[in-house]
N, C-alpha and C positions, 0 to 999 in steps of 0.2 A: 504493499498498499503506499502510496507516495505522501510527504510530507505534508502538503495542503491537508491533507485527509484528517490528519493528528491535529493540526493547528487549529482547524474550523470547528473539531469536536471541543477541544477547549475552549473555544469561544461560545461554542455553544450551553454549554454548561455550565460556564463562568457567567455568563451574563443572566442566565435563566435562577439558577441554582446559590450565585450570591448575592440577588435582589435584595436589597430591604427600602422602605418606603414612606410615606404617612401623607397622613392632610390634616389642617388645622379649620376650626368652626369657631362659627361666633355668636352668641345666643345673648343678644340686647333685651332682657326683658323690660317690662314697664319700672316695675322698679328696680332701678339700678343697683341697689344695694344684692340683686339675685342676680346679676349678672354674669356673663363668664365667657370672656370674649376668644380665649383662648384655649378652645377643648382641641387638643393633640391626640389622632390615632393612628397609631403608628400599626404595620403590617410588614409580612416578609415572606419570602418561600419559605414552608410550599403553600402558602396562601389557603389556610386554613380558617377562611375568615370567619366563620361562625364561633372561634374561641379569640377572637378580639374582642375585648372588652372595653370600655369607657365608661365616664361618668357626663352626665349633661343634667344642668339647671329645668327644672319644673315650672320656675317662674311663681312659683307657690308657695312662702316664705321659702327659706332655707333648705328644702327638700330637696334631694337630686335623686334623678333616678339611672340604676344601671342597664347600657344598652349594650347590642355587639353587632357587628357587622352580619350580613348575611352571605351565607354560601359555603359550601368546600369544593375547591377547584385543585386540591393536593394531587389526585391521579393524574389529571392529565399533565399536570406540573413533574410529578415524581416520578413519570412514565418515559416524558422527554429527557431528564437531564440522565435517567438509568442508561437508555440510548446510547445518548452523546459519550458518558464513561466506557460505557462497555466499547465502544465504535470505538474510542479512545486507545483503549488498551490492547484490543485487537490490533489496532493499525500498528502499533509500538512491537507488537510482539511479532506478526508477519513479517516488520522490516527487518526485526534482530534475525530471524529465520532466514531469510530470504539473501541475506548478506554475510552471514558468518558460515551457514546450515544448509547451502546450497545445493547440496550432493542428497542431504537427506529429505530436503524439500522435492527434490524430483523423481527421488525412488519410487517406482513403483506406481508414478505419477497422482501419488496420493495426496501430496503437497498442494500443486494446481488444483486437482478435483474440490479438496476441501477450503480450500480458499474459493474459488467459484463460488459454491455453496453457501459460505458464508454471506461473500460480497451481494450475491442477490440477497438474501434474509436480511443483512444491512440495510440496504436498499428500501426495500419495503417496510422495513420498520420505521425509518427516517421518513419516510414520506407520511406512512399513518400517525405517528409523536408528531411530527408540525402541524399538522391539520388538527390534529386534538389538542396540540396545545395554543394556536391560533386561536380556537374557538373558546379554549378556556380563557385564554387571555382577554378576550373582548368581554367573556361576563366579569372576569376581575376588574376590568375599567368600568362597568355598570356597577357590579354591588361597592366600588369604593369612592365615584362620583359624588362629592360634596351635596350638592343637589339631592340625591338620590339619599346620602345620609341623614340629611336635617329633616327628612319628611318620617323619620323612624322618631324623631322627640316629640314628646307631645308638646312642649315649650312651644313650637314652630305651628302648631296647627290651631293656635290663637294670633289673629290680625294685631294681637297690641302688642306684641313683642317682633322684635326684628331677628331674623336667623342669617345669616349669610355666610357663605365660603370667603375664608382667608387663606386655604393653600391647596391645590391641587396636586396631588401623589404626581410624580415624575416617569413616566412607563416608557423611556427611551433604551434604556436597557434590555426590556422587557420585547420590544419592538424588532429589535438586536437580535435578540436570539430566536424568534419565529425567522427573521432573513437567514441567518445561520443554518437553523433547523434544514430548511429548503436547499442550502444552496450543498448539504452536506447529502441531501437524496441526488443531486444532482452529480455530484462526483464520484459517489458510490455507485449509481446508476449507470456512468459513462464510465466507468472501471471493469463492468461487467465484459464486456467486448474485450480488452487486456487481457485482461485473467481468463476469459475465454480461452483466449490465443495460445495460452499456457499448459491448457488439456491435452490431452491425447487426441481428442475428439476432432479438435480443427487438424489438427497434424493427419490422421487417420484420412480424414474427409477431403483431403486436398492428394495423398498418395494413391487413392482409391476412389477415382468419381467412378457413381451408378452406371454412366452412360457408358463408360469407357467397357466397362465389366460387361454390358450387355451387348456391345457391339462384336469384343471377343470373342464370346460365348456364339453371338450367331454368325461371326464367320468361321468358328470352328466346324458348325455342325452344317455350313451348306458349304465346305468345302469335300473337294474331290476326295480325301480321305474316308468321310462319311456316306458319299454317295452310295448307294445300296446296288453295287454293282454285280452281285451275286444274288439280286432278285430277277423279280420278271423283266428288270430293264437289260439286265447286262447280257452280255454274249455268250458266258458260258453255261446258265443255265435257261437259256431259249427251248423250251419245247418241243416248239415248231419243228426245227430245223433238224433236230435227234428225232423226232418220231415220224414225222410226215414227208418231209422233204427230203430226205439224204436217199440214195441209192440202195444203200445196203439197208436199212428196215422202214420199207413202207408196209405197214402195219394194215392200210385200210385191203391191199388186195390180197394179201395172206390172210386175215383173219375174215376175209367174206368168201375166198375159193374154196376152204379147206372145208367148212362145213356143207356149203352149199354143194359140193361133188359128192360128199360122202351121202347124203341124202337122197340125192339120185340115184346113187348106185344102189340103196335101198330102195 
């Protein structure tokens, strides 16, 4: 596996698995003493947002309510990062084997065959994982949208209170992780052809093309060696020349005159 595969895999799981972000909200109650203008909500990978808790004023005395974000998007995020980690480890191991143990790699064609199968599998996993994480990321953006989070607060349902978003989460690194995910899919899918050429299937297909074999077999069967020279068409077993035409063996005159003259004598 080439070095760009390893590098892009590192970028994929680093930009997703290392993410941490947050948002800030402001609740300005009619009674200013009950307001909270800096409500910070922090979240991070693996985006189990339903476990992210925060306090918010109710604008009804000093009482505060405990809330949490909505959604659990850990499955798609962890699946994406797991694919990236294993793809990096495999490509690193394959590079070491290819460089330092090339004889073992090509022994019995086992190495190229395993490499081909694993490359196909990782190409499929990158496509599925990147697509799932792209959908998961869009859901994370909605669940952490400050305007959506404000709707969870009871104080914001009263017009006398002013609820405003102060800071939105920065998602640029997560967007980059999705891009690297699809780039990894393109790299691995493009590698399929190059790995296939290392297998014996490609080599055997070039040495013995099917058309050439068919032409050889047809020319052998139609050649002069296999013509039915001893059959009805040949000159050796032509029954007419031996049994009817030859001067020595005219079977018709011999076979008819003998019995006829014998019966006449009787």
